[in-house]
Residue frames as a rotation matrix with the C-alpha (Angstrom) as fourth column:
UNK 1
-0.923 -0.118 -0.367 0.46
-0.137 0.990 0.025 15.32
0.360 0.073 -0.930 4.26
UNK 2
-0.611 0.792 0.000 -2.82
0.104 0.080 -0.991 15.97
-0.785 -0.606 -0.131 6.09
UNK 3
0.015 0.606 -0.795 -4.25
-0.810 -0.458 -0.365 17.28
-0.586 0.650 0.484 2.82
UNK 4
-0.450 -0.274 -0.850 -2.96
-0.800 0.547 0.248 14.21
0.397 0.791 -0.465 0.99
UNK 5
-0.902 -0.116 -0.416 -3.74
-0.003 0.965 -0.263 11.42
0.432 -0.236 -0.871 3.42
UNK 6
-0.702 0.661 -0.264 -6.86
0.500 0.194 -0.844 12.58
-0.507 -0.724 -0.467 5.27
UNK 7
-0.122 0.690 -0.713 -8.56
-0.275 -0.714 -0.644 15.34
-0.954 0.117 0.277 3.31
UNK 8
-0.100 -0.020 0.995 -7.79
0.813 0.575 0.094 13.82
-0.573 0.818 -0.041 -0.13
UNK 9
0.840 0.208 -0.501 -7.23
-0.033 -0.902 -0.431 17.37
-0.541 0.379 -0.750 -1.32
UNK 10
0.441 -0.707 0.553 -4.84
0.832 0.553 0.044 16.38
-0.337 0.441 0.832 -4.08
UNK 11
0.409 -0.272 0.871 -4.36
0.518 -0.716 -0.468 19.86
0.751 0.643 -0.152 -5.57
UNK 12
0.849 -0.048 0.526 -3.92
-0.405 -0.699 0.590 21.41
0.339 -0.713 -0.613 -2.16
UNK 13
0.768 -0.590 0.251 -1.38
0.178 0.572 0.800 18.79
-0.615 -0.570 0.545 -1.15
UNK 14
0.355 -0.648 0.674 0.59
0.930 0.173 -0.324 19.26
0.093 0.742 0.664 -4.36
UNK 15
0.584 -0.093 0.807 0.68
0.092 -0.979 -0.180 23.03
0.807 0.180 -0.563 -3.81
UNK 16
0.894 -0.233 0.382 2.02
-0.434 -0.237 0.869 22.56
-0.112 -0.943 -0.313 -0.27
UNK 17
0.576 -0.728 0.372 4.73
0.584 0.685 0.436 20.10
-0.572 -0.034 0.820 -1.36
UNK 18
0.342 -0.428 0.837 5.77
0.793 -0.346 -0.501 22.49
0.504 0.835 0.221 -4.13
UNK 19
0.749 -0.020 0.662 5.87
-0.248 -0.936 0.251 25.39
0.615 -0.352 -0.706 -1.68
UNK 20
0.870 -0.453 0.195 8.00
-0.045 0.322 0.946 23.35
-0.491 -0.832 0.260 0.73
UNK 21
0.321 -0.775 0.544 10.51
0.893 0.439 0.098 22.70
-0.315 0.454 0.833 -2.05
UNK 22
0.509 -0.117 0.853 10.50
0.388 -0.853 -0.349 26.38
0.768 0.508 -0.389 -3.02
UNK 23
0.864 -0.129 0.487 11.42
-0.465 -0.578 0.671 27.25
0.195 -0.806 -0.559 0.56
UNK 24
0.091 -0.842 0.532 14.00
-0.725 0.310 0.615 24.48
-0.683 -0.442 -0.582 0.82
UNK 25
0.439 0.080 -0.895 14.99
-0.846 0.372 -0.382 22.64
0.303 0.925 0.231 -2.41
UNK 26
-0.533 -0.743 -0.406 17.03
-0.502 0.663 -0.555 20.23
0.681 -0.092 -0.726 -0.31
UNK 27
-0.228 0.533 0.815 14.09
-0.916 0.166 -0.365 19.09
-0.330 -0.830 0.450 1.82
UNK 28
-0.925 -0.239 -0.296 14.27
-0.339 0.871 0.356 15.35
0.172 0.430 -0.886 1.35
UNK 29
-0.671 0.725 0.156 10.91
0.356 0.500 -0.789 14.72
-0.650 -0.474 -0.594 3.05
UNK 30
0.082 0.711 -0.698 9.08
-0.458 -0.595 -0.660 17.10
-0.885 0.373 0.277 0.71
UNK 31
-0.345 -0.301 -0.889 10.67
-0.938 0.156 0.311 15.42
0.045 0.941 -0.335 -2.29
UNK 32
-0.994 -0.104 -0.021 10.04
-0.101 0.986 -0.130 11.92
0.034 -0.127 -0.991 -0.94
UNK 33
-0.518 0.855 0.030 6.41
0.451 0.303 -0.840 12.34
-0.727 -0.422 -0.542 0.19
UNK 34
0.005 0.458 -0.889 5.59
-0.651 -0.673 -0.351 14.64
-0.759 0.581 0.295 -2.71
UNK 35
-0.714 -0.327 -0.620 6.71
-0.686 0.502 0.526 11.79
0.139 0.801 -0.583 -4.95
UNK 36
-0.865 0.472 0.170 4.26
0.346 0.807 -0.478 9.52
-0.362 -0.355 -0.862 -3.17
UNK 37
-0.050 0.871 -0.489 1.49
-0.124 -0.492 -0.862 11.96
-0.991 0.017 0.132 -4.11
UNK 38
-0.253 -0.100 -0.962 2.53
-0.938 -0.216 0.270 11.79
-0.235 0.971 -0.039 -7.77
UNK 39
-0.970 -0.147 -0.192 2.29
-0.188 0.957 0.219 8.01
0.152 0.249 -0.957 -7.58
UNK 40
-0.558 0.830 0.025 -1.16
0.311 0.237 -0.920 8.12
-0.769 -0.505 -0.391 -5.98
UNK 41
0.183 0.640 -0.746 -2.35
-0.439 -0.626 -0.645 10.27
-0.879 0.446 0.167 -8.87
UNK 42
0.723 0.147 0.675 -1.05
0.372 0.741 -0.560 7.77
-0.582 0.656 0.481 -11.42
UNK 43
0.840 -0.512 -0.182 1.91
-0.498 -0.594 -0.631 9.87
0.215 0.621 -0.754 -12.53
UNK 44
0.921 -0.389 0.030 4.32
0.339 0.836 0.431 6.98
-0.192 -0.387 0.902 -12.28
UNK 45
0.287 -0.866 0.410 7.28
0.754 -0.059 -0.654 8.50
0.591 0.497 0.636 -14.14
UNK 46
0.195 -0.163 0.967 7.12
-0.326 -0.941 -0.092 11.70
0.925 -0.297 -0.237 -12.07
UNK 47
0.897 0.205 0.391 6.82
-0.432 0.228 0.872 9.70
0.089 -0.952 0.293 -8.85
UNK 48
0.750 -0.661 -0.007 9.85
0.661 0.750 0.043 7.56
-0.023 -0.037 0.999 -9.66
UNK 49
0.129 -0.705 0.698 11.88
0.435 -0.592 -0.678 10.63
0.891 0.391 0.230 -10.58
UNK 50
0.380 0.073 0.922 11.07
-0.606 -0.733 0.308 12.32
0.699 -0.676 -0.234 -7.25
UNK 51
0.987 -0.026 0.159 11.82
-0.104 0.655 0.748 9.18
-0.124 -0.755 0.644 -5.25
UNK 52
0.494 -0.859 0.132 15.20
0.816 0.406 -0.411 8.85
0.300 0.311 0.902 -6.96
UNK 53
0.088 -0.421 0.903 15.96
-0.033 -0.907 -0.420 12.50
0.996 0.007 -0.093 -6.19
UNK 54
0.702 0.238 0.671 15.09
-0.648 -0.176 0.741 11.91
0.294 -0.955 0.030 -2.54
UNK 55
0.930 -0.366 0.026 17.25
0.332 0.871 0.362 8.80
-0.155 -0.328 0.932 -2.42
UNK 56
0.256 -0.864 0.434 20.16
0.612 -0.203 -0.764 10.71
0.748 0.461 0.477 -3.94
UNK 57
0.188 -0.118 0.975 19.82
-0.515 -0.857 -0.004 13.20
0.836 -0.502 -0.222 -1.06
UNK 58
0.105 -0.067 0.992 19.64
-0.960 0.254 0.119 10.42
-0.260 -0.965 -0.037 1.54
UNK 59
-0.025 -0.145 -0.989 21.14
-0.748 0.659 -0.078 7.25
0.663 0.738 -0.125 0.03
UNK 60
-0.908 -0.362 -0.210 21.19
-0.133 0.726 -0.675 5.36
0.397 -0.585 -0.708 3.35
UNK 61
-0.440 0.826 0.353 17.44
-0.834 -0.230 -0.501 5.70
-0.333 -0.515 0.790 3.93
UNK 62
-0.964 0.147 0.223 15.87
0.187 0.968 0.169 2.24
-0.191 0.204 -0.960 3.94
UNK 63
-0.123 0.972 -0.200 12.46
0.322 -0.152 -0.935 3.94
-0.939 -0.179 -0.294 4.04
UNK 64
0.197 0.167 -0.966 13.02
-0.710 -0.655 -0.258 5.87
-0.676 0.737 -0.011 0.81
UNK 65
-0.794 -0.527 -0.301 14.65
-0.597 0.585 0.549 2.85
-0.113 0.616 -0.780 -0.85
UNK 66
-0.748 0.582 0.320 11.59
0.455 0.800 -0.391 0.76
-0.484 -0.147 -0.863 0.04
UNK 67
0.154 0.875 -0.459 9.20
0.119 -0.477 -0.871 3.47
-0.981 0.079 -0.177 -1.09
UNK 68
-0.315 -0.310 -0.897 10.96
-0.869 -0.286 0.404 3.69
-0.382 0.907 -0.180 -4.44
UNK 69
-0.998 -0.042 0.036 10.25
-0.028 0.950 0.312 -0.02
-0.047 0.311 -0.949 -4.75
UNK 70
-0.349 0.937 -0.013 6.62
0.529 0.186 -0.828 0.55
-0.773 -0.296 -0.561 -3.81
UNK 71
0.096 0.341 -0.935 6.33
-0.505 -0.793 -0.341 3.29
-0.858 0.505 0.096 -6.46
UNK 72
-0.689 -0.402 -0.603 7.73
-0.724 0.341 0.599 0.92
-0.035 0.849 -0.527 -9.07
UNK 73
-0.872 0.442 0.209 5.27
0.377 0.881 -0.286 -1.73
-0.311 -0.171 -0.935 -7.89
UNK 74
0.009 0.916 -0.400 2.35
0.170 -0.396 -0.902 0.68
-0.985 -0.060 -0.160 -8.33
UNK 75
0.037 -0.084 -0.996 3.70
-0.873 -0.488 0.009 1.33
-0.486 0.869 -0.091 -11.85
UNK 76
0.867 0.352 0.354 3.64
-0.235 0.913 -0.332 -2.46
-0.440 0.205 0.874 -12.37
UNK 77
0.373 -0.854 -0.364 7.38
-0.618 0.064 -0.784 -2.54
0.692 0.517 -0.504 -13.00
UNK 78
0.956 0.245 0.160 7.76
-0.275 0.566 0.777 -5.64
0.100 -0.787 0.609 -10.88
UNK 79
0.534 -0.824 -0.189 11.35
0.698 0.556 -0.452 -6.61
0.478 0.109 0.872 -11.73
UNK 80
-0.311 -0.667 0.677 12.73
0.135 -0.736 -0.663 -3.22
0.941 -0.115 0.319 -10.72
UNK 81
0.427 0.528 0.734 10.45
-0.689 -0.336 0.642 -3.08
0.586 -0.780 0.221 -7.69
UNK 82
0.956 -0.077 -0.282 11.77
0.205 0.863 0.462 -6.43
0.208 -0.500 0.841 -6.49
UNK 83
0.102 -0.992 0.071 15.34
0.683 0.018 -0.730 -5.25
0.724 0.122 0.679 -6.94
UNK 84
-0.222 -0.148 0.964 14.70
-0.371 -0.901 -0.224 -2.18
0.902 -0.408 0.145 -4.76
UNK 85
0.745 0.538 0.394 13.00
-0.578 0.225 0.784 -4.22
0.333 -0.812 0.479 -2.03
UNK 86
0.772 -0.527 -0.356 15.85
0.553 0.833 -0.032 -6.72
0.313 -0.172 0.934 -2.02
UNK 87
-0.179 -0.853 0.490 18.33
0.383 -0.519 -0.764 -3.85
0.906 0.051 0.420 -1.83
UNK 88
0.158 0.333 0.930 16.42
-0.680 -0.646 0.347 -2.37
0.716 -0.687 0.125 1.12
UNK 89
0.965 0.258 0.051 16.52
-0.220 0.688 0.691 -5.72
0.144 -0.678 0.721 2.92
UNK 90
0.314 -0.934 -0.172 20.26
0.696 0.350 -0.628 -5.92
0.646 0.077 0.759 2.37
UNK 91
-0.328 -0.371 0.869 20.46
-0.205 -0.870 -0.448 -2.61
0.922 -0.325 0.209 4.22
UNK 92
-0.602 0.229 0.765 18.15
-0.792 -0.045 -0.609 -3.81
-0.105 -0.972 0.208 7.01
UNK 93
-0.814 0.240 -0.529 16.93
-0.031 0.892 0.452 -7.43
0.580 0.384 -0.718 6.96
UNK 94
-0.659 0.573 -0.487 14.48
0.725 0.309 -0.616 -6.65
-0.203 -0.759 -0.619 9.78
UNK 95
-0.829 0.404 -0.386 12.69
-0.423 -0.905 -0.039 -3.82
-0.365 0.131 0.922 7.98
UNK 96
-0.497 0.675 0.545 9.22
0.331 0.728 -0.600 -5.33
-0.802 -0.118 -0.585 7.98
UNK 97
0.343 0.680 -0.648 7.72
-0.354 -0.545 -0.760 -2.95
-0.870 0.490 0.054 5.40
UNK 98
-0.281 -0.529 -0.800 10.14
-0.948 0.026 0.316 -4.16
-0.146 0.848 -0.509 2.72
UNK 99
-0.943 -0.007 0.332 9.14
-0.015 1.000 -0.022 -7.76
-0.331 -0.026 -0.943 3.43
UNK 100
-0.116 0.991 0.061 5.44
0.254 0.089 -0.963 -6.91
-0.960 -0.096 -0.262 3.12
UNK 101
0.455 0.315 -0.833 5.83
-0.604 -0.578 -0.549 -5.06
-0.654 0.753 -0.073 -0.18
UNK 102
-0.661 -0.670 -0.339 8.21
-0.732 0.476 0.488 -7.64
-0.165 0.570 -0.805 -1.62
UNK 103
-0.664 0.506 0.551 5.38
0.272 0.849 -0.453 -10.12
-0.697 -0.151 -0.701 -1.03
UNK 104
0.338 0.807 -0.484 3.12
-0.212 -0.435 -0.875 -7.91
-0.917 0.398 0.024 -3.18
UNK 105
-0.083 -0.459 -0.884 5.51
-0.976 -0.141 0.165 -8.35
-0.201 0.877 -0.437 -6.10
UNK 106
-0.936 -0.298 0.190 5.64
-0.276 0.952 0.133 -12.11
-0.220 0.072 -0.973 -5.63
UNK 107
-0.226 0.937 0.266 1.84
0.212 0.313 -0.926 -12.22
-0.951 -0.153 -0.269 -5.62
UNK 108
0.458 0.399 -0.794 1.63
-0.600 -0.520 -0.608 -10.37
-0.655 0.755 0.001 -8.91
UNK 109
-0.297 -0.666 -0.685 4.16
-0.948 0.289 0.131 -12.80
0.111 0.688 -0.717 -10.36
UNK 110
0.547 0.657 -0.518 2.16
-0.588 0.742 0.321 -15.80
0.596 0.129 0.793 -9.14
UNK 111
-0.373 -0.742 -0.557 4.81
0.057 0.580 -0.812 -16.88
0.926 -0.335 -0.174 -6.62
UNK 112
0.458 0.773 0.439 2.36
-0.369 -0.284 0.885 -17.34
0.809 -0.568 0.155 -3.75
UNK 113
0.696 -0.260 -0.669 4.51
0.638 0.652 0.410 -19.55
0.330 -0.712 0.620 -1.52
UNK 114
-0.432 -0.900 0.059 7.34
0.805 -0.414 -0.425 -17.00
0.407 -0.136 0.903 -1.56
UNK 115
-0.273 0.422 0.864 4.81
-0.171 -0.905 0.389 -14.23
0.947 -0.041 0.319 -0.92
UNK 116
0.775 0.613 -0.153 3.40
-0.003 0.245 0.970 -16.01
0.632 -0.751 0.191 2.13
UNK 117
0.261 -0.771 -0.581 6.90
0.931 0.361 -0.061 -16.52
0.256 -0.525 0.812 3.49
UNK 118
-0.682 -0.519 0.515 7.62
0.422 -0.855 -0.302 -12.78
0.597 0.011 0.802 3.22
UNK 119
0.061 0.805 0.590 4.24
-0.336 -0.540 0.772 -11.89
0.940 -0.246 0.238 4.74
UNK 120
0.760 0.162 -0.629 4.83
0.445 0.576 0.686 -14.23
0.474 -0.801 0.365 7.67
UNK 121
-0.265 -0.928 -0.261 8.19
0.926 -0.170 -0.336 -12.57
0.268 -0.331 0.905 8.25
UNK 122
-0.615 0.072 0.785 6.66
0.032 -0.993 0.116 -9.10
0.788 0.096 0.608 8.07
UNK 123
0.474 0.869 0.144 3.87
-0.204 -0.050 0.978 -10.05
0.857 -0.493 0.154 10.47
UNK 124
0.538 -0.353 -0.765 6.35
0.774 0.566 0.284 -11.58
0.333 -0.745 0.578 12.91
UNK 125
-0.544 -0.837 0.061 8.48
0.772 -0.528 -0.355 -8.42
0.329 -0.146 0.933 12.88
UNK 126
-0.750 0.357 0.557 5.45
-0.370 -0.924 0.094 -6.20
0.548 -0.135 0.825 13.64
UNK 127
-0.675 0.518 -0.526 3.55
0.696 0.683 -0.221 -7.90
0.245 -0.515 -0.821 16.46
UNK 128
-0.317 0.657 -0.684 0.20
0.543 -0.466 -0.699 -6.25
-0.778 -0.593 -0.209 16.98
UNK 129
-0.737 0.032 -0.675 -0.03
-0.477 -0.732 0.487 -4.74
-0.478 0.681 0.554 13.48
UNK 130
0.114 0.861 0.495 -3.47
0.072 0.490 -0.869 -5.54
-0.991 0.135 -0.006 12.09
UNK 131
0.548 0.008 -0.837 -2.32
-0.770 -0.387 -0.508 -4.26
-0.327 0.922 -0.206 8.70
UNK 132
-0.507 -0.815 -0.280 0.42
-0.861 0.495 0.118 -6.90
0.043 0.301 -0.953 8.57
UNK 133
-0.618 0.374 0.691 -2.03
-0.071 0.849 -0.523 -9.56
-0.783 -0.372 -0.498 9.77
UNK 134
0.468 0.862 -0.194 -4.53
-0.228 -0.094 -0.969 -8.55
-0.854 0.497 0.152 7.07
UNK 135
0.219 -0.468 -0.856 -1.88
-0.975 -0.137 -0.174 -8.67
-0.036 0.873 -0.486 4.37
UNK 136
-0.830 -0.489 0.268 -1.01
-0.503 0.864 0.022 -12.18
-0.242 -0.117 -0.963 5.52
UNK 137
-0.183 0.860 0.475 -4.69
0.053 0.491 -0.869 -13.14
-0.982 -0.134 -0.136 5.31
UNK 138
0.601 0.335 -0.726 -4.85
-0.626 -0.367 -0.688 -11.73
-0.497 0.868 -0.010 1.79
UNK 139
-0.273 -0.822 -0.499 -1.75
-0.960 0.265 0.088 -13.70
0.060 0.503 -0.862 0.88
UNK 140
-0.726 0.097 0.681 -3.17
-0.174 0.932 -0.318 -16.91
-0.665 -0.349 -0.660 2.27
UNK 141
0.317 0.948 0.037 -6.33
-0.114 0.076 -0.991 -16.38
-0.942 0.310 0.132 0.21
UNK 142
0.485 -0.181 -0.856 -4.41
-0.862 -0.267 -0.432 -15.80
-0.150 0.947 -0.285 -3.02
UNK 143
-0.560 -0.812 -0.162 -2.28
-0.822 0.570 -0.015 -18.85
0.104 0.125 -0.987 -2.30
UNK 144
-0.129 0.620 -0.774 -5.35
-0.356 0.699 0.620 -21.06
0.926 0.355 0.131 -1.98
UNK 145
-0.786 -0.162 -0.596 -5.12
0.471 0.466 -0.749 -21.36
0.400 -0.869 -0.290 1.81
UNK 146
-0.228 0.801 0.554 -8.71
-0.125 -0.588 0.799 -20.28
0.966 0.113 0.234 2.36
UNK 147
0.547 0.412 -0.729 -9.08
0.612 0.398 0.684 -21.86
0.571 -0.820 -0.034 5.78
UNK 148
-0.289 -0.753 -0.591 -6.08
0.950 -0.299 -0.084 -19.89
-0.114 -0.586 0.802 7.05
UNK 149
-0.811 0.028 0.585 -7.43
0.205 -0.922 0.329 -16.71
0.548 0.387 0.741 5.42
UNK 150
0.208 0.967 0.149 -10.80
0.033 -0.159 0.987 -17.12
0.978 -0.200 -0.065 7.14
UNK 151
0.356 -0.190 -0.915 -9.04
0.916 0.267 0.301 -17.70
0.187 -0.945 0.269 10.44
UNK 152
-0.768 -0.641 -0.002 -7.32
0.638 -0.764 -0.102 -14.34
0.064 -0.080 0.995 9.90
UNK 153
-0.417 0.707 0.571 -10.69
-0.032 -0.639 0.768 -12.71
0.909 0.302 0.289 9.23
UNK 154
0.565 0.633 -0.530 -12.06
0.466 0.286 0.838 -14.12
0.681 -0.720 -0.133 12.47
UNK 155
-0.087 -0.720 -0.688 -8.95
0.996 -0.085 -0.037 -12.89
-0.032 -0.688 0.725 14.30
UNK 156
-0.860 -0.243 0.449 -9.31
0.333 -0.933 0.133 -9.37
0.387 0.264 0.883 12.89
UNK 157
-0.049 0.935 0.351 -13.00
-0.077 -0.354 0.932 -9.15
0.996 0.019 0.089 13.72
UNK 158
0.535 0.153 -0.831 -12.36
0.751 0.365 0.551 -10.38
0.388 -0.918 0.080 17.27
UNK 159
-0.502 -0.806 -0.315 -9.58
0.864 -0.481 -0.148 -7.85
-0.032 -0.346 0.938 17.69
UNK 160
-0.633 0.304 0.712 -11.98
0.161 -0.848 0.505 -5.14
0.757 0.435 0.488 16.46
UNK 161
0.520 0.836 -0.176 -14.15
0.333 -0.009 0.943 -5.74
0.786 -0.549 -0.283 19.53
UNK 162
0.510 -0.419 -0.751 -11.17
0.844 0.073 0.532 -4.85
-0.168 -0.905 0.391 21.73
UNK 163
-0.174 -0.576 -0.799 -9.33
0.184 -0.816 0.548 -2.10
-0.967 -0.052 0.248 19.83
UNK 164
0.428 0.408 -0.806 -9.42
-0.595 -0.544 -0.592 -0.27
-0.680 0.733 0.010 16.53
UNK 165
-0.403 -0.456 0.793 -9.09
0.475 0.637 0.607 -2.29
-0.782 0.621 -0.040 13.33
UNK 166
-0.558 0.169 -0.812 -9.40
-0.615 -0.742 0.269 -0.45
-0.557 0.649 0.518 10.03
UNK 167
0.512 0.797 0.321 -12.22
-0.252 0.496 -0.831 -1.75
-0.821 0.344 0.455 7.80
UNK 168
0.471 -0.431 -0.769 -9.64
-0.871 -0.091 -0.483 -1.63
0.138 0.898 -0.418 5.01
UNK 169
-0.582 -0.754 0.304 -7.72
-0.798 0.601 -0.038 -4.44
-0.154 -0.265 -0.952 6.74
UNK 170
-0.236 0.592 0.771 -10.79
-0.082 0.778 -0.623 -6.67
-0.968 -0.210 -0.134 6.69
UNK 171
0.695 0.529 -0.487 -11.67
-0.468 -0.181 -0.865 -5.66
-0.546 0.829 0.122 3.13
UNK 172
0.021 -0.774 -0.633 -8.28
-0.999 0.003 -0.037 -6.68
0.031 0.634 -0.773 1.78
UNK 173
-0.737 -0.213 0.642 -8.74
-0.330 0.942 -0.066 -10.25
-0.590 -0.261 -0.764 3.03
UNK 174
0.249 0.906 0.341 -12.10
0.109 0.324 -0.940 -10.46
-0.962 0.271 -0.018 1.27
UNK 175
0.517 -0.170 -0.839 -10.41
-0.812 -0.406 -0.419 -9.14
-0.269 0.898 -0.348 -1.89
UNK 176
-0.571 -0.818 -0.065 -7.98
-0.811 0.550 0.200 -12.05
-0.128 0.166 -0.978 -1.70
UNK 177
-0.602 0.445 0.663 -10.88
0.090 0.863 -0.498 -14.48
-0.793 -0.240 -0.559 -1.24
UNK 178
-0.972 0.223 0.078 -12.53
0.029 -0.216 0.976 -12.90
0.235 0.951 0.203 -4.31
UNK 179
-0.203 0.925 -0.322 -15.68
0.974 0.157 -0.163 -12.17
-0.100 -0.346 -0.933 -2.32
UNK 180
-0.671 -0.198 0.714 -16.52
0.493 -0.839 0.231 -8.92
0.554 0.507 0.661 -4.05
UNK 181
0.330 0.888 0.321 -19.72
0.258 -0.412 0.874 -8.10
0.908 -0.205 -0.365 -2.16
UNK 182
0.746 -0.102 -0.658 -18.07
0.663 0.033 0.747 -8.35
-0.054 -0.994 0.092 1.25
UNK 183
-0.348 -0.936 0.042 -14.98
0.932 -0.341 0.126 -6.54
-0.103 0.083 0.991 -0.02
UNK 184
-0.453 0.227 0.862 -17.10
0.363 -0.837 0.410 -3.62
0.814 0.499 0.297 -1.22
UNK 185
0.687 0.712 -0.148 -19.08
0.385 -0.184 0.904 -3.50
0.616 -0.678 -0.400 2.04
UNK 186
0.516 -0.553 -0.654 -15.90
0.773 -0.028 0.633 -3.15
-0.368 -0.833 0.413 4.06
UNK 187
-0.570 -0.683 0.457 -14.33
0.812 -0.555 0.184 -0.70
0.128 0.476 0.870 1.60
UNK 188
0.107 0.690 0.716 -17.41
0.305 -0.708 0.637 1.49
0.946 0.150 -0.286 2.03
UNK 189
0.875 0.145 -0.462 -16.84
0.476 -0.090 0.875 1.37
0.085 -0.985 -0.148 5.78
UNK 190
-0.073 -0.982 -0.173 -13.22
0.935 -0.128 0.330 2.30
-0.346 -0.137 0.928 5.18
UNK 191
-0.390 0.029 0.921 -14.45
0.591 -0.759 0.274 5.27
0.706 0.651 0.279 3.12
UNK 192
0.661 0.723 0.200 -16.63
0.266 -0.475 0.839 6.44
0.701 -0.501 -0.507 6.01
UNK 193
0.818 -0.413 -0.399 -13.62
0.424 -0.035 0.905 6.27
-0.388 -0.910 0.147 8.32
UNK 194
0.873 -0.454 -0.178 -11.31
-0.469 -0.681 -0.563 7.86
0.134 0.575 -0.807 5.73
UNK 195
0.707 -0.634 0.314 -8.78
0.388 0.719 0.577 5.06
-0.591 -0.286 0.754 5.72
UNK 196
0.185 -0.749 -0.636 -5.39
-0.519 -0.624 0.584 6.35
-0.835 0.222 -0.504 4.61
UNK 197
-0.619 -0.541 0.570 -5.01
0.090 0.672 0.735 3.38
-0.780 0.506 -0.367 2.24
UNK 198
0.394 0.813 0.428 -8.00
0.630 0.100 -0.770 4.32
-0.669 0.573 -0.473 0.11
UNK 199
0.517 -0.268 -0.813 -5.82
-0.483 -0.875 -0.019 6.99
-0.707 0.403 -0.582 -1.42
UNK 200
-0.518 -0.850 -0.096 -3.88
-0.623 0.298 0.723 4.22
-0.586 0.434 -0.684 -3.17
UNK 201
0.014 0.569 0.822 -6.75
0.124 0.815 -0.566 2.21
-0.992 0.110 -0.059 -4.64
UNK 202
0.779 0.302 -0.550 -6.39
-0.438 -0.366 -0.821 3.85
-0.449 0.880 -0.153 -8.03
UNK 203
0.251 -0.796 -0.550 -2.93
-0.890 0.034 -0.455 2.35
0.381 0.604 -0.700 -8.54
UNK 204
-0.284 -0.344 0.895 -2.93
-0.759 0.651 0.009 -0.76
-0.585 -0.677 -0.446 -6.30
UNK 205
-0.582 0.007 -0.813 -2.77
-0.695 0.515 0.502 -3.81
0.422 0.857 -0.295 -8.63
UNK 206
-0.983 0.178 0.039 -4.44
0.126 0.815 -0.565 -6.00
-0.132 -0.551 -0.824 -6.00
UNK 207
-0.293 0.934 -0.206 -7.78
-0.119 -0.250 -0.961 -4.35
-0.949 -0.257 0.184 -6.81
UNK 208
-0.890 -0.149 -0.430 -7.68
-0.417 -0.108 0.902 -5.23
-0.181 0.983 0.034 -10.51
UNK 209
-0.808 0.589 -0.027 -10.66
0.532 0.748 0.397 -7.62
0.254 0.306 -0.918 -10.31
UNK 210
-0.146 0.778 -0.611 -12.83
0.782 -0.288 -0.553 -4.91
-0.606 -0.558 -0.567 -8.74
UNK 211
-0.789 -0.308 -0.531 -12.19
0.061 -0.900 0.431 -2.23
-0.611 0.308 0.729 -11.34
UNK 212
-0.849 0.525 0.054 -15.14
0.072 0.013 0.997 -3.23
0.523 0.851 -0.049 -13.51
UNK 213
-0.256 0.760 -0.598 -17.50
0.954 0.299 -0.028 -3.05
0.158 -0.577 -0.801 -10.53
UNK 214
0.145 0.392 0.909 -19.61
0.336 -0.883 0.327 0.13
0.931 0.258 -0.259 -10.32
UNK 215
0.942 0.205 -0.266 -19.26
0.305 -0.189 0.934 0.15
0.141 -0.960 -0.241 -6.54
UNK 216
0.153 -0.965 -0.214 -15.49
0.869 0.028 0.494 0.34
-0.470 -0.262 0.843 -6.85
UNK 217
-0.342 -0.194 0.920 -15.81
0.752 -0.643 0.144 3.08
0.563 0.741 0.365 -9.44
UNK 218
0.656 0.655 0.375 -17.90
0.243 -0.654 0.716 4.97
0.714 -0.379 -0.589 -6.90
UNK 219
0.705 -0.494 -0.508 -15.12
0.597 0.026 0.802 4.64
-0.383 -0.869 0.313 -4.35
UNK 220
-0.303 -0.849 0.433 -12.59
0.952 -0.245 0.185 6.04
-0.051 0.468 0.882 -6.82
UNK 221
-0.095 0.354 0.930 -14.85
0.453 -0.817 0.357 9.03
0.886 0.456 -0.083 -7.43
UNK 222
0.871 0.467 -0.153 -15.56
0.321 -0.305 0.897 9.56
0.372 -0.830 -0.416 -3.71
UNK 223
0.372 -0.829 -0.417 -11.83
0.726 -0.019 0.687 9.73
-0.578 -0.558 0.595 -2.99
UNK 224
0.800 0.034 -0.599 -11.41
-0.230 -0.905 -0.358 12.07
-0.554 0.425 -0.716 -5.96
UNK 225
-0.198 -0.924 0.328 -8.84
0.015 0.332 0.943 9.98
-0.980 0.192 -0.052 -7.79
UNK 226
-0.416 0.000 -0.909 -8.30
-0.872 -0.283 0.399 10.03
-0.257 0.959 0.118 -11.56
UNK 227
0.413 0.621 0.667 -10.49
-0.307 0.784 -0.540 7.48
-0.858 0.018 0.514 -13.37
């Protein structure tokens, strides 16, 4: 996972996950997180297959259930993704991650009010999480609540003077506001700090409007993702 999330050594990470499964075919974590790697690399069908295998090994895992939904979301299969997130929330209504990712689906479907409601719930369940705050700011921006989104930006930047805030969190709000120049500036800062979330930019639908921008293409290449 260090090779996957920090070093962005995709081949090395895949070799280690495969070796883990050779040593223990029943290792649910290797299957689960190895599936995440497949999704990062744009191999949606393989990722979904591995997530389902992991869930079959541990059917009561709300984390794996949610991550299957996230993998379906990255594959832009929004109906099935929503079903998995809803199923996860039936298992644990207070699982904040499922609320946050369910909001992503609603955003892609243009249901911005429902998305904001889920984001507010997720942010409330994770007090102190700048990631959840940033996602709420992004949601406000997409929903046309620009004043609220800019208030979130101010909040994040103030917090950054007191403790660590990932540049990615600030970038995602600018993405929602469709301010491409600022978004790219902060994504470059996130690259310098090796934000874990940059590994997902190749498959994250929220970045669709940036894909024609040469600066974003440079980010994809710097992270070593398939183009």
